[in-house]
All heavy atoms as atom14 arrays in JSON, in Angstrom:
{
  "sequence": "MCEVHKYSKGWFVQQLRSKGIKYHPQLRCHLGLLKESELRNLYYQYVEHEQQDSQ",
  "atom14_mask": [
    [1, 1, 1, 1, 1, 1, 1, 1, 0, 0, 0, 0, 0, 0],
    [1, 1, 1, 1, 1, 1, 0, 0, 0, 0, 0, 0, 0, 0],
    [1, 1, 1, 1, 1, 1, 1, 1, 1, 0, 0, 0, 0, 0],
    [1, 1, 1, 1, 1, 1, 1, 0, 0, 0, 0, 0, 0, 0],
    [1, 1, 1, 1, 1, 1, 1, 1, 1, 1, 0, 0, 0, 0],
    [1, 1, 1, 1, 1, 1, 1, 1, 1, 0, 0, 0, 0, 0],
    [1, 1, 1, 1, 1, 1, 1, 1, 1, 1, 1, 1, 0, 0],
    [1, 1, 1, 1, 1, 1, 0, 0, 0, 0, 0, 0, 0, 0],
    [1, 1, 1, 1, 1, 1, 1, 1, 1, 0, 0, 0, 0, 0],
    [1, 1, 1, 1, 0, 0, 0, 0, 0, 0, 0, 0, 0, 0],
    [1, 1, 1, 1, 1, 1, 1, 1, 1, 1, 1, 1, 1, 1],
    [1, 1, 1, 1, 1, 1, 1, 1, 1, 1, 1, 0, 0, 0],
    [1, 1, 1, 1, 1, 1, 1, 0, 0, 0, 0, 0, 0, 0],
    [1, 1, 1, 1, 1, 1, 1, 1, 1, 0, 0, 0, 0, 0],
    [1, 1, 1, 1, 1, 1, 1, 1, 1, 0, 0, 0, 0, 0],
    [1, 1, 1, 1, 1, 1, 1, 1, 0, 0, 0, 0, 0, 0],
    [1, 1, 1, 1, 1, 1, 1, 1, 1, 1, 1, 0, 0, 0],
    [1, 1, 1, 1, 1, 1, 0, 0, 0, 0, 0, 0, 0, 0],
    [1, 1, 1, 1, 1, 1, 1, 1, 1, 0, 0, 0, 0, 0],
    [1, 1, 1, 1, 0, 0, 0, 0, 0, 0, 0, 0, 0, 0],
    [1, 1, 1, 1, 1, 1, 1, 1, 0, 0, 0, 0, 0, 0],
    [1, 1, 1, 1, 1, 1, 1, 1, 1, 0, 0, 0, 0, 0],
    [1, 1, 1, 1, 1, 1, 1, 1, 1, 1, 1, 1, 0, 0],
    [1, 1, 1, 1, 1, 1, 1, 1, 1, 1, 0, 0, 0, 0],
    [1, 1, 1, 1, 1, 1, 1, 0, 0, 0, 0, 0, 0, 0],
    [1, 1, 1, 1, 1, 1, 1, 1, 1, 0, 0, 0, 0, 0],
    [1, 1, 1, 1, 1, 1, 1, 1, 0, 0, 0, 0, 0, 0],
    [1, 1, 1, 1, 1, 1, 1, 1, 1, 1, 1, 0, 0, 0],
    [1, 1, 1, 1, 1, 1, 0, 0, 0, 0, 0, 0, 0, 0],
    [1, 1, 1, 1, 1, 1, 1, 1, 1, 1, 0, 0, 0, 0],
    [1, 1, 1, 1, 1, 1, 1, 1, 0, 0, 0, 0, 0, 0],
    [1, 1, 1, 1, 0, 0, 0, 0, 0, 0, 0, 0, 0, 0],
    [1, 1, 1, 1, 1, 1, 1, 1, 0, 0, 0, 0, 0, 0],
    [1, 1, 1, 1, 1, 1, 1, 1, 0, 0, 0, 0, 0, 0],
    [1, 1, 1, 1, 1, 1, 1, 1, 1, 0, 0, 0, 0, 0],
    [1, 1, 1, 1, 1, 1, 1, 1, 1, 0, 0, 0, 0, 0],
    [1, 1, 1, 1, 1, 1, 0, 0, 0, 0, 0, 0, 0, 0],
    [1, 1, 1, 1, 1, 1, 1, 1, 1, 0, 0, 0, 0, 0],
    [1, 1, 1, 1, 1, 1, 1, 1, 0, 0, 0, 0, 0, 0],
    [1, 1, 1, 1, 1, 1, 1, 1, 1, 1, 1, 0, 0, 0],
    [1, 1, 1, 1, 1, 1, 1, 1, 0, 0, 0, 0, 0, 0],
    [1, 1, 1, 1, 1, 1, 1, 1, 0, 0, 0, 0, 0, 0],
    [1, 1, 1, 1, 1, 1, 1, 1, 1, 1, 1, 1, 0, 0],
    [1, 1, 1, 1, 1, 1, 1, 1, 1, 1, 1, 1, 0, 0],
    [1, 1, 1, 1, 1, 1, 1, 1, 1, 0, 0, 0, 0, 0],
    [1, 1, 1, 1, 1, 1, 1, 1, 1, 1, 1, 1, 0, 0],
    [1, 1, 1, 1, 1, 1, 1, 0, 0, 0, 0, 0, 0, 0],
    [1, 1, 1, 1, 1, 1, 1, 1, 1, 0, 0, 0, 0, 0],
    [1, 1, 1, 1, 1, 1, 1, 1, 1, 1, 0, 0, 0, 0],
    [1, 1, 1, 1, 1, 1, 1, 1, 1, 0, 0, 0, 0, 0],
    [1, 1, 1, 1, 1, 1, 1, 1, 1, 0, 0, 0, 0, 0],
    [1, 1, 1, 1, 1, 1, 1, 1, 1, 0, 0, 0, 0, 0],
    [1, 1, 1, 1, 1, 1, 1, 1, 0, 0, 0, 0, 0, 0],
    [1, 1, 1, 1, 1, 1, 0, 0, 0, 0, 0, 0, 0, 0],
    [1, 1, 1, 1, 1, 1, 1, 1, 1, 0, 0, 0, 0, 0]
  ],
  "atom14_positions": [
    [[-32.91, 12.77, -6.16], [-31.57, 12.41, -5.7], [-30.64, 13.1, -6.74], [-30.78, 12.91, -7.95], [-31.33, 11.04, -5.61], [-30.07, 10.51, -5.03], [-30.23, 8.69, -4.73], [-28.53, 8.41, -4.08], [0.0, 0.0, 0.0], [0.0, 0.0, 0.0], [0.0, 0.0, 0.0], [0.0, 0.0, 0.0], [0.0, 0.0, 0.0], [0.0, 0.0, 0.0]],
    [[-29.67, 13.78, -6.18], [-28.61, 14.35, -7.15], [-27.69, 13.34, -7.84], [-27.52, 12.3, -7.22], [-27.95, 15.44, -6.4], [-26.78, 14.81, -5.13], [0.0, 0.0, 0.0], [0.0, 0.0, 0.0], [0.0, 0.0, 0.0], [0.0, 0.0, 0.0], [0.0, 0.0, 0.0], [0.0, 0.0, 0.0], [0.0, 0.0, 0.0], [0.0, 0.0, 0.0]],
    [[-27.29, 13.67, -8.98], [-26.34, 12.76, -9.77], [-24.77, 13.1, -9.29], [-24.53, 14.18, -9.04], [-26.38, 13.04, -11.15], [-25.89, 12.1, -12.05], [-26.15, 12.23, -13.5], [-27.24, 12.59, -13.81], [-25.35, 12.02, -14.3], [0.0, 0.0, 0.0], [0.0, 0.0, 0.0], [0.0, 0.0, 0.0], [0.0, 0.0, 0.0], [0.0, 0.0, 0.0]],
    [[-24.23, 11.99, -9.04], [-22.75, 12.11, -8.66], [-21.85, 11.87, -9.96], [-22.21, 11.02, -10.75], [-22.32, 11.29, -7.48], [-23.02, 11.75, -6.25], [-22.6, 9.77, -7.87], [0.0, 0.0, 0.0], [0.0, 0.0, 0.0], [0.0, 0.0, 0.0], [0.0, 0.0, 0.0], [0.0, 0.0, 0.0], [0.0, 0.0, 0.0], [0.0, 0.0, 0.0]],
    [[-20.7, 12.44, -10.02], [-19.83, 12.27, -11.25], [-19.12, 10.93, -11.02], [-18.67, 10.57, -9.91], [-18.83, 13.39, -11.32], [-19.42, 14.7, -11.66], [-19.86, 14.93, -13.02], [-19.7, 15.72, -10.86], [-20.43, 16.26, -12.97], [-20.36, 16.7, -11.78], [0.0, 0.0, 0.0], [0.0, 0.0, 0.0], [0.0, 0.0, 0.0], [0.0, 0.0, 0.0]],
    [[-18.98, 10.17, -12.1], [-18.24, 8.9, -12.06], [-16.85, 9.07, -11.47], [-16.17, 9.98, -11.99], [-18.33, 8.15, -13.41], [-17.9, 6.77, -13.29], [-18.19, 6.09, -14.56], [-17.87, 4.7, -14.56], [-18.13, 3.85, -15.73], [0.0, 0.0, 0.0], [0.0, 0.0, 0.0], [0.0, 0.0, 0.0], [0.0, 0.0, 0.0], [0.0, 0.0, 0.0]],
    [[-16.46, 8.28, -10.53], [-15.17, 8.25, -9.98], [-14.87, 9.42, -9.05], [-13.74, 9.83, -8.73], [-14.01, 8.07, -11.03], [-14.19, 6.92, -11.9], [-14.46, 7.0, -13.24], [-14.08, 5.61, -11.28], [-14.64, 5.82, -14.02], [-14.15, 4.45, -12.08], [-14.45, 4.53, -13.4], [-14.54, 3.38, -14.2], [0.0, 0.0, 0.0], [0.0, 0.0, 0.0]],
    [[-15.94, 10.09, -8.49], [-15.77, 11.09, -7.58], [-15.89, 10.42, -6.2], [-16.12, 9.26, -6.08], [-16.89, 12.15, -7.72], [-18.16, 11.68, -7.38], [0.0, 0.0, 0.0], [0.0, 0.0, 0.0], [0.0, 0.0, 0.0], [0.0, 0.0, 0.0], [0.0, 0.0, 0.0], [0.0, 0.0, 0.0], [0.0, 0.0, 0.0], [0.0, 0.0, 0.0]],
    [[-15.57, 11.31, -5.05], [-15.7, 10.67, -3.8], [-16.92, 10.12, -3.47], [-17.21, 8.97, -2.94], [-15.31, 11.78, -2.78], [-15.37, 11.24, -1.35], [-14.94, 12.28, -0.38], [-15.07, 11.77, 1.08], [-14.67, 12.75, 2.02], [0.0, 0.0, 0.0], [0.0, 0.0, 0.0], [0.0, 0.0, 0.0], [0.0, 0.0, 0.0], [0.0, 0.0, 0.0]],
    [[-18.09, 10.98, -3.93], [-19.42, 10.41, -3.63], [-19.82, 9.11, -4.51], [-20.54, 8.29, -3.95], [0.0, 0.0, 0.0], [0.0, 0.0, 0.0], [0.0, 0.0, 0.0], [0.0, 0.0, 0.0], [0.0, 0.0, 0.0], [0.0, 0.0, 0.0], [0.0, 0.0, 0.0], [0.0, 0.0, 0.0], [0.0, 0.0, 0.0], [0.0, 0.0, 0.0]],
    [[-19.25, 9.04, -5.61], [-19.49, 7.92, -6.46], [-18.92, 6.7, -5.8], [-19.55, 5.52, -5.78], [-18.9, 8.14, -7.89], [-19.26, 6.99, -8.91], [-20.38, 6.75, -9.53], [-18.43, 5.91, -9.08], [-20.18, 5.71, -10.28], [-19.09, 5.16, -10.05], [-17.21, 5.43, -8.67], [-18.7, 3.97, -10.45], [-16.64, 4.28, -9.25], [-17.38, 3.46, -10.1]],
    [[-17.69, 6.8, -5.29], [-17.05, 5.66, -4.68], [-17.84, 5.2, -3.37], [-17.98, 4.06, -3.06], [-15.57, 5.97, -4.33], [-14.65, 5.86, -5.51], [-13.94, 7.06, -5.86], [-14.36, 4.79, -6.2], [-13.05, 7.11, -6.87], [-13.56, 4.78, -7.25], [-12.84, 5.89, -7.6], [0.0, 0.0, 0.0], [0.0, 0.0, 0.0], [0.0, 0.0, 0.0]],
    [[-18.22, 6.21, -2.73], [-19.03, 5.89, -1.43], [-20.4, 5.24, -1.83], [-20.76, 4.18, -1.2], [-19.41, 7.32, -0.58], [-20.37, 6.9, 0.43], [-18.23, 7.78, -0.13], [0.0, 0.0, 0.0], [0.0, 0.0, 0.0], [0.0, 0.0, 0.0], [0.0, 0.0, 0.0], [0.0, 0.0, 0.0], [0.0, 0.0, 0.0], [0.0, 0.0, 0.0]],
    [[-21.08, 5.59, -2.86], [-22.18, 5.04, -3.33], [-22.01, 3.6, -3.8], [-22.78, 2.7, -3.47], [-22.67, 5.87, -4.58], [-24.26, 5.66, -4.86], [-24.46, 6.67, -6.02], [-23.8, 6.75, -7.02], [-25.65, 7.43, -5.75], [0.0, 0.0, 0.0], [0.0, 0.0, 0.0], [0.0, 0.0, 0.0], [0.0, 0.0, 0.0], [0.0, 0.0, 0.0]],
    [[-21.0, 3.3, -4.56], [-20.66, 2.0, -5.02], [-20.37, 1.1, -3.95], [-20.7, -0.01, -3.88], [-19.45, 2.1, -5.99], [-19.73, 2.78, -7.3], [-20.88, 2.2, -8.15], [-20.88, 1.0, -8.42], [-21.86, 3.04, -8.42], [0.0, 0.0, 0.0], [0.0, 0.0, 0.0], [0.0, 0.0, 0.0], [0.0, 0.0, 0.0], [0.0, 0.0, 0.0]],
    [[-19.54, 1.54, -2.86], [-19.2, 0.67, -1.72], [-20.39, 0.3, -0.92], [-20.63, -0.79, -0.57], [-18.09, 1.28, -0.94], [-16.8, 1.39, -1.53], [-15.94, 2.31, -0.85], [-16.09, 0.0, -1.65], [0.0, 0.0, 0.0], [0.0, 0.0, 0.0], [0.0, 0.0, 0.0], [0.0, 0.0, 0.0], [0.0, 0.0, 0.0], [0.0, 0.0, 0.0]],
    [[-21.32, 1.34, -0.76], [-22.42, 1.1, 0.01], [-23.35, 0.16, -0.64], [-24.12, -0.65, -0.02], [-23.27, 2.38, 0.35], [-22.54, 3.24, 1.44], [-23.3, 4.37, 1.84], [-22.45, 5.08, 2.85], [-22.7, 6.25, 3.26], [-23.67, 7.12, 2.53], [-22.01, 6.98, 4.18], [0.0, 0.0, 0.0], [0.0, 0.0, 0.0], [0.0, 0.0, 0.0]],
    [[-23.51, 0.23, -1.96], [-24.35, -0.73, -2.68], [-23.91, -2.15, -2.53], [-24.68, -3.07, -2.79], [-24.32, -0.33, -4.1], [-23.17, -0.57, -4.85], [0.0, 0.0, 0.0], [0.0, 0.0, 0.0], [0.0, 0.0, 0.0], [0.0, 0.0, 0.0], [0.0, 0.0, 0.0], [0.0, 0.0, 0.0], [0.0, 0.0, 0.0], [0.0, 0.0, 0.0]],
    [[-22.7, -2.3, -2.28], [-22.1, -3.7, -2.06], [-22.05, -4.09, -0.52], [-21.58, -5.1, -0.16], [-20.62, -3.77, -2.58], [-20.52, -3.67, -4.07], [-21.09, -4.76, -4.73], [-20.93, -4.61, -6.24], [-21.6, -5.75, -6.98], [0.0, 0.0, 0.0], [0.0, 0.0, 0.0], [0.0, 0.0, 0.0], [0.0, 0.0, 0.0], [0.0, 0.0, 0.0]],
    [[-22.73, -3.2, 0.27], [-22.88, -3.51, 1.68], [-21.71, -3.11, 2.55], [-21.71, -3.5, 3.84], [0.0, 0.0, 0.0], [0.0, 0.0, 0.0], [0.0, 0.0, 0.0], [0.0, 0.0, 0.0], [0.0, 0.0, 0.0], [0.0, 0.0, 0.0], [0.0, 0.0, 0.0], [0.0, 0.0, 0.0], [0.0, 0.0, 0.0], [0.0, 0.0, 0.0]],
    [[-20.74, -2.32, 2.05], [-19.68, -1.82, 2.77], [-20.08, -0.47, 3.26], [-20.08, 0.5, 2.48], [-18.33, -1.75, 1.94], [-17.98, -3.24, 1.49], [-17.21, -1.32, 2.85], [-16.98, -3.28, 0.54], [0.0, 0.0, 0.0], [0.0, 0.0, 0.0], [0.0, 0.0, 0.0], [0.0, 0.0, 0.0], [0.0, 0.0, 0.0], [0.0, 0.0, 0.0]],
    [[-20.15, -0.24, 4.65], [-20.7, 1.03, 5.17], [-19.66, 1.68, 6.07], [-19.7, 2.84, 6.3], [-22.01, 0.92, 5.94], [-23.19, 0.49, 5.04], [-24.34, 0.39, 5.76], [-25.44, 0.19, 4.79], [-26.5, -0.6, 4.85], [0.0, 0.0, 0.0], [0.0, 0.0, 0.0], [0.0, 0.0, 0.0], [0.0, 0.0, 0.0], [0.0, 0.0, 0.0]],
    [[-18.6, 0.86, 6.39], [-17.57, 1.34, 7.31], [-16.21, 0.75, 6.66], [-16.13, -0.16, 5.89], [-17.6, 0.64, 8.63], [-18.94, 1.11, 9.38], [-20.04, 0.43, 9.44], [-18.92, 2.5, 10.11], [-21.17, 0.85, 10.08], [-19.98, 2.8, 10.78], [-21.2, 2.1, 10.73], [-22.19, 2.43, 11.43], [0.0, 0.0, 0.0], [0.0, 0.0, 0.0]],
    [[-15.13, 1.46, 6.93], [-13.82, 0.98, 6.63], [-13.61, -0.4, 7.25], [-13.76, -0.35, 8.56], [-12.79, 1.9, 6.88], [-11.43, 1.68, 6.41], [-10.52, 0.68, 6.94], [-10.69, 2.23, 5.27], [-9.47, 0.59, 6.11], [-9.55, 1.43, 5.13], [0.0, 0.0, 0.0], [0.0, 0.0, 0.0], [0.0, 0.0, 0.0], [0.0, 0.0, 0.0]],
    [[-13.19, -1.36, 6.62], [-13.06, -2.72, 7.15], [-12.0, -2.78, 8.46], [-12.29, -3.63, 9.28], [-12.55, -3.55, 5.99], [-12.88, -2.85, 4.87], [-12.94, -1.44, 5.0], [0.0, 0.0, 0.0], [0.0, 0.0, 0.0], [0.0, 0.0, 0.0], [0.0, 0.0, 0.0], [0.0, 0.0, 0.0], [0.0, 0.0, 0.0], [0.0, 0.0, 0.0]],
    [[-10.92, -1.82, 8.36], [-10.03, -2.0, 9.35], [-10.14, -0.87, 10.44], [-10.07, -1.1, 11.57], [-8.62, -2.13, 8.96], [-8.29, -3.41, 8.23], [-7.52, -3.23, 6.96], [-7.45, -2.15, 6.42], [-7.22, -4.29, 6.31], [0.0, 0.0, 0.0], [0.0, 0.0, 0.0], [0.0, 0.0, 0.0], [0.0, 0.0, 0.0], [0.0, 0.0, 0.0]],
    [[-10.35, 0.34, 9.88], [-10.48, 1.52, 10.76], [-11.92, 1.65, 11.39], [-11.95, 2.37, 12.43], [-10.12, 2.76, 9.95], [-8.83, 2.77, 9.21], [-8.61, 4.14, 8.52], [-7.7, 2.71, 10.26], [0.0, 0.0, 0.0], [0.0, 0.0, 0.0], [0.0, 0.0, 0.0], [0.0, 0.0, 0.0], [0.0, 0.0, 0.0], [0.0, 0.0, 0.0]],
    [[-12.83, 0.98, 10.9], [-14.13, 1.09, 11.42], [-14.68, 2.51, 11.64], [-15.41, 2.84, 12.49], [-14.31, 0.46, 12.85], [-14.08, -1.07, 12.86], [-15.22, -1.62, 12.11], [-15.06, -3.12, 12.04], [-15.63, -3.87, 11.21], [-16.4, -3.4, 10.3], [-15.52, -5.17, 11.19], [0.0, 0.0, 0.0], [0.0, 0.0, 0.0], [0.0, 0.0, 0.0]],
    [[-14.46, 3.3, 10.68], [-15.03, 4.74, 10.48], [-15.89, 4.73, 9.34], [-15.72, 3.98, 8.23], [-13.97, 5.81, 10.45], [-12.88, 5.68, 9.02], [0.0, 0.0, 0.0], [0.0, 0.0, 0.0], [0.0, 0.0, 0.0], [0.0, 0.0, 0.0], [0.0, 0.0, 0.0], [0.0, 0.0, 0.0], [0.0, 0.0, 0.0], [0.0, 0.0, 0.0]],
    [[-16.95, 5.75, 9.3], [-17.77, 6.0, 8.09], [-17.04, 6.24, 6.85], [-15.9, 7.0, 7.0], [-18.72, 6.97, 8.46], [-19.72, 6.72, 9.46], [-20.82, 5.9, 9.17], [-19.85, 6.85, 10.84], [-21.61, 5.85, 10.22], [-21.06, 6.29, 11.24], [0.0, 0.0, 0.0], [0.0, 0.0, 0.0], [0.0, 0.0, 0.0], [0.0, 0.0, 0.0]],
    [[-17.51, 5.83, 5.82], [-16.94, 5.99, 4.45], [-16.74, 7.52, 4.11], [-15.77, 7.91, 3.48], [-17.63, 5.29, 3.33], [-17.7, 3.78, 3.44], [-18.52, 3.22, 2.27], [-16.19, 3.21, 3.46], [0.0, 0.0, 0.0], [0.0, 0.0, 0.0], [0.0, 0.0, 0.0], [0.0, 0.0, 0.0], [0.0, 0.0, 0.0], [0.0, 0.0, 0.0]],
    [[-17.65, 8.41, 4.52], [-17.59, 9.72, 4.17], [-16.46, 10.52, 4.86], [-16.13, 11.59, 4.47], [0.0, 0.0, 0.0], [0.0, 0.0, 0.0], [0.0, 0.0, 0.0], [0.0, 0.0, 0.0], [0.0, 0.0, 0.0], [0.0, 0.0, 0.0], [0.0, 0.0, 0.0], [0.0, 0.0, 0.0], [0.0, 0.0, 0.0], [0.0, 0.0, 0.0]],
    [[-15.83, 9.89, 5.89], [-14.67, 10.6, 6.55], [-13.3, 10.26, 5.87], [-12.44, 10.9, 6.29], [-14.71, 10.0, 8.01], [-15.88, 10.36, 8.94], [-15.52, 9.64, 10.2], [-16.04, 11.88, 9.02], [0.0, 0.0, 0.0], [0.0, 0.0, 0.0], [0.0, 0.0, 0.0], [0.0, 0.0, 0.0], [0.0, 0.0, 0.0], [0.0, 0.0, 0.0]],
    [[-13.41, 9.34, 4.93], [-12.1, 8.99, 4.16], [-11.78, 9.9, 3.16], [-12.67, 10.59, 2.46], [-12.25, 7.61, 3.75], [-12.45, 6.45, 4.86], [-12.85, 5.15, 4.07], [-11.31, 6.39, 5.77], [0.0, 0.0, 0.0], [0.0, 0.0, 0.0], [0.0, 0.0, 0.0], [0.0, 0.0, 0.0], [0.0, 0.0, 0.0], [0.0, 0.0, 0.0]],
    [[-10.59, 9.81, 2.62], [-10.07, 10.6, 1.54], [-10.54, 9.91, 0.19], [-10.79, 8.62, 0.21], [-8.61, 10.84, 1.49], [-8.14, 11.67, 2.58], [-6.49, 11.68, 2.33], [-5.87, 12.44, 3.61], [-4.44, 12.28, 3.42], [0.0, 0.0, 0.0], [0.0, 0.0, 0.0], [0.0, 0.0, 0.0], [0.0, 0.0, 0.0], [0.0, 0.0, 0.0]],
    [[-10.71, 10.65, -0.83], [-11.05, 10.04, -2.15], [-10.04, 8.86, -2.52], [-10.52, 7.71, -2.98], [-11.11, 10.92, -3.27], [-11.61, 10.38, -4.6], [-11.61, 11.37, -5.66], [-11.57, 12.55, -5.51], [-11.66, 10.86, -6.77], [0.0, 0.0, 0.0], [0.0, 0.0, 0.0], [0.0, 0.0, 0.0], [0.0, 0.0, 0.0], [0.0, 0.0, 0.0]],
    [[-8.79, 8.96, -2.28], [-7.84, 8.0, -2.69], [-8.09, 6.72, -1.71], [-7.81, 5.59, -2.24], [-6.45, 8.57, -2.43], [-6.21, 8.97, -0.98], [0.0, 0.0, 0.0], [0.0, 0.0, 0.0], [0.0, 0.0, 0.0], [0.0, 0.0, 0.0], [0.0, 0.0, 0.0], [0.0, 0.0, 0.0], [0.0, 0.0, 0.0], [0.0, 0.0, 0.0]],
    [[-8.45, 6.85, -0.56], [-8.74, 5.77, 0.25], [-9.88, 5.02, -0.18], [-9.92, 3.67, -0.2], [-8.85, 6.01, 1.74], [-7.48, 6.7, 2.33], [-7.65, 7.28, 3.74], [-8.74, 7.97, 3.84], [-6.79, 7.21, 4.59], [0.0, 0.0, 0.0], [0.0, 0.0, 0.0], [0.0, 0.0, 0.0], [0.0, 0.0, 0.0], [0.0, 0.0, 0.0]],
    [[-10.92, 5.72, -0.54], [-12.13, 5.17, -1.11], [-11.88, 4.37, -2.41], [-12.41, 3.34, -2.61], [-13.11, 6.17, -1.28], [-13.68, 6.75, 0.02], [-14.5, 8.04, -0.42], [-14.45, 5.89, 0.76], [0.0, 0.0, 0.0], [0.0, 0.0, 0.0], [0.0, 0.0, 0.0], [0.0, 0.0, 0.0], [0.0, 0.0, 0.0], [0.0, 0.0, 0.0]],
    [[-10.98, 4.96, -3.24], [-10.7, 4.31, -4.57], [-9.98, 3.07, -4.3], [-10.32, 2.09, -4.9], [-9.88, 5.25, -5.38], [-9.5, 4.7, -6.74], [-8.57, 5.7, -7.62], [-8.61, 7.05, -7.16], [-7.62, 7.68, -6.65], [-6.51, 7.13, -6.48], [-7.79, 9.05, -6.4], [0.0, 0.0, 0.0], [0.0, 0.0, 0.0], [0.0, 0.0, 0.0]],
    [[-9.1, 3.02, -3.36], [-8.42, 1.69, -3.0], [-9.43, 0.65, -2.45], [-9.22, -0.53, -2.94], [-7.27, 2.01, -2.0], [-6.12, 2.72, -2.57], [-5.89, 2.86, -3.79], [-5.32, 3.41, -1.71], [0.0, 0.0, 0.0], [0.0, 0.0, 0.0], [0.0, 0.0, 0.0], [0.0, 0.0, 0.0], [0.0, 0.0, 0.0], [0.0, 0.0, 0.0]],
    [[-10.23, 1.1, -1.63], [-11.23, 0.13, -1.07], [-12.13, -0.36, -2.28], [-12.38, -1.48, -2.38], [-12.1, 0.82, -0.06], [-11.58, 0.97, 1.36], [-12.67, 1.63, 2.18], [-11.2, -0.31, 1.93], [0.0, 0.0, 0.0], [0.0, 0.0, 0.0], [0.0, 0.0, 0.0], [0.0, 0.0, 0.0], [0.0, 0.0, 0.0], [0.0, 0.0, 0.0]],
    [[-12.55, 0.47, -3.13], [-13.39, 0.11, -4.39], [-12.73, -0.84, -5.19], [-13.26, -1.87, -5.47], [-13.72, 1.36, -5.15], [-14.42, 1.04, -6.4], [-15.75, 0.72, -6.4], [-13.83, 1.02, -7.64], [-16.5, 0.44, -7.56], [-14.46, 0.69, -8.74], [-15.73, 0.41, -8.76], [-16.47, 0.14, -9.86], [0.0, 0.0, 0.0], [0.0, 0.0, 0.0]],
    [[-11.37, -0.65, -5.58], [-10.66, -1.66, -6.35], [-10.39, -2.88, -5.62], [-10.37, -3.97, -6.21], [-9.4, -1.07, -6.92], [-9.79, -0.06, -8.02], [-9.33, 1.38, -7.87], [-10.4, -0.45, -9.21], [-9.64, 2.22, -8.89], [-10.74, 0.48, -10.28], [-10.27, 1.79, -10.09], [-10.65, 2.72, -11.13], [0.0, 0.0, 0.0], [0.0, 0.0, 0.0]],
    [[-10.23, -2.84, -4.39], [-9.93, -3.97, -3.62], [-11.15, -4.83, -3.38], [-11.08, -6.16, -3.55], [-9.42, -3.56, -2.29], [-8.92, -4.68, -1.33], [-8.35, -4.4, 0.01], [-8.23, -3.08, 0.28], [-7.86, -5.31, 0.83], [0.0, 0.0, 0.0], [0.0, 0.0, 0.0], [0.0, 0.0, 0.0], [0.0, 0.0, 0.0], [0.0, 0.0, 0.0]],
    [[-12.3, -4.39, -3.02], [-13.47, -5.08, -2.73], [-14.53, -5.16, -3.96], [-15.15, -6.3, -4.09], [-14.14, -4.51, -1.49], [-13.28, -4.72, -0.27], [-12.66, -3.68, 0.33], [-13.32, -5.94, 0.42], [-11.78, -3.87, 1.45], [-12.54, -6.18, 1.49], [-11.62, -5.08, 2.02], [-11.02, -5.28, 3.11], [0.0, 0.0, 0.0], [0.0, 0.0, 0.0]],
    [[-14.69, -4.2, -4.62], [-15.66, -4.27, -5.71], [-15.18, -4.63, -6.93], [-15.69, -5.81, -7.59], [-16.29, -2.87, -5.82], [-17.45, -2.93, -6.96], [-17.02, -2.48, -4.53], [0.0, 0.0, 0.0], [0.0, 0.0, 0.0], [0.0, 0.0, 0.0], [0.0, 0.0, 0.0], [0.0, 0.0, 0.0], [0.0, 0.0, 0.0], [0.0, 0.0, 0.0]],
    [[-14.13, -4.09, -7.55], [-13.62, -4.41, -8.84], [-12.96, -5.88, -8.73], [-13.1, -6.6, -9.71], [-12.46, -3.57, -9.24], [-13.17, -2.24, -9.84], [-13.69, -2.49, -11.2], [-13.15, -3.16, -12.08], [-14.82, -1.89, -11.51], [0.0, 0.0, 0.0], [0.0, 0.0, 0.0], [0.0, 0.0, 0.0], [0.0, 0.0, 0.0], [0.0, 0.0, 0.0]],
    [[-12.35, -6.16, -7.74], [-11.63, -7.4, -7.37], [-12.74, -8.57, -7.51], [-12.57, -9.68, -8.2], [-10.93, -7.57, -6.25], [-10.18, -8.76, -5.97], [-9.03, -9.16, -6.8], [-10.22, -9.83, -5.17], [-8.55, -10.3, -6.38], [-9.28, -10.7, -5.42], [0.0, 0.0, 0.0], [0.0, 0.0, 0.0], [0.0, 0.0, 0.0], [0.0, 0.0, 0.0]],
    [[-13.87, -8.51, -6.8], [-15.05, -9.5, -6.84], [-15.57, -9.58, -8.18], [-15.92, -10.71, -8.68], [-16.02, -9.04, -5.88], [-15.66, -9.07, -4.46], [-16.77, -8.69, -3.52], [-17.88, -8.25, -4.0], [-16.46, -8.55, -2.29], [0.0, 0.0, 0.0], [0.0, 0.0, 0.0], [0.0, 0.0, 0.0], [0.0, 0.0, 0.0], [0.0, 0.0, 0.0]],
    [[-15.72, -8.45, -9.01], [-16.27, -8.64, -10.34], [-15.27, -9.39, -11.26], [-15.69, -10.12, -12.11], [-16.54, -7.12, -10.86], [-17.72, -6.47, -10.23], [-17.86, -5.11, -10.69], [-17.02, -4.6, -11.55], [-18.87, -4.4, -10.26], [0.0, 0.0, 0.0], [0.0, 0.0, 0.0], [0.0, 0.0, 0.0], [0.0, 0.0, 0.0], [0.0, 0.0, 0.0]],
    [[-14.0, -9.16, -11.05], [-13.03, -9.87, -12.0], [-13.03, -11.43, -11.62], [-13.0, -12.2, -12.24], [-11.66, -9.26, -11.83], [-11.49, -7.92, -12.35], [-10.17, -7.24, -12.22], [-9.33, -7.87, -11.44], [-9.91, -6.19, -12.88], [0.0, 0.0, 0.0], [0.0, 0.0, 0.0], [0.0, 0.0, 0.0], [0.0, 0.0, 0.0], [0.0, 0.0, 0.0]],
    [[-13.21, -11.56, -10.18], [-13.23, -13.12, -9.79], [-14.42, -13.8, -10.24], [-14.33, -15.04, -10.64], [-13.13, -13.1, -8.34], [-11.84, -12.86, -7.84], [-10.76, -12.8, -8.59], [-11.65, -12.59, -6.47], [0.0, 0.0, 0.0], [0.0, 0.0, 0.0], [0.0, 0.0, 0.0], [0.0, 0.0, 0.0], [0.0, 0.0, 0.0], [0.0, 0.0, 0.0]],
    [[-15.5, -13.17, -10.44], [-16.85, -13.75, -10.9], [-16.8, -14.07, -12.37], [-17.66, -14.81, -12.9], [-17.94, -12.9, -10.37], [-18.0, -11.69, -11.13], [0.0, 0.0, 0.0], [0.0, 0.0, 0.0], [0.0, 0.0, 0.0], [0.0, 0.0, 0.0], [0.0, 0.0, 0.0], [0.0, 0.0, 0.0], [0.0, 0.0, 0.0], [0.0, 0.0, 0.0]],
    [[-16.06, -13.37, -13.02], [-15.88, -13.6, -14.58], [-15.31, -14.74, -15.1], [-14.49, -15.36, -14.51], [-15.5, -12.4, -15.31], [-16.34, -11.1, -15.13], [-15.81, -9.85, -15.76], [-14.73, -10.0, -16.35], [-16.54, -8.89, -15.75], [0.0, 0.0, 0.0], [0.0, 0.0, 0.0], [0.0, 0.0, 0.0], [0.0, 0.0, 0.0], [0.0, 0.0, 0.0]]
  ]
}
């Protein structure tokens, strides 16, 4: 498996999929179709926010 650069589009997709998010919650489209900025927003909304809440 190839390595993706941290905070790249592929990295955000990988992180979201590891948390069980495979589609955009509202648009219902595959994550690979989204722009990097949209993926970043989803990441901070669903992944980072959950990590901060659990601490």
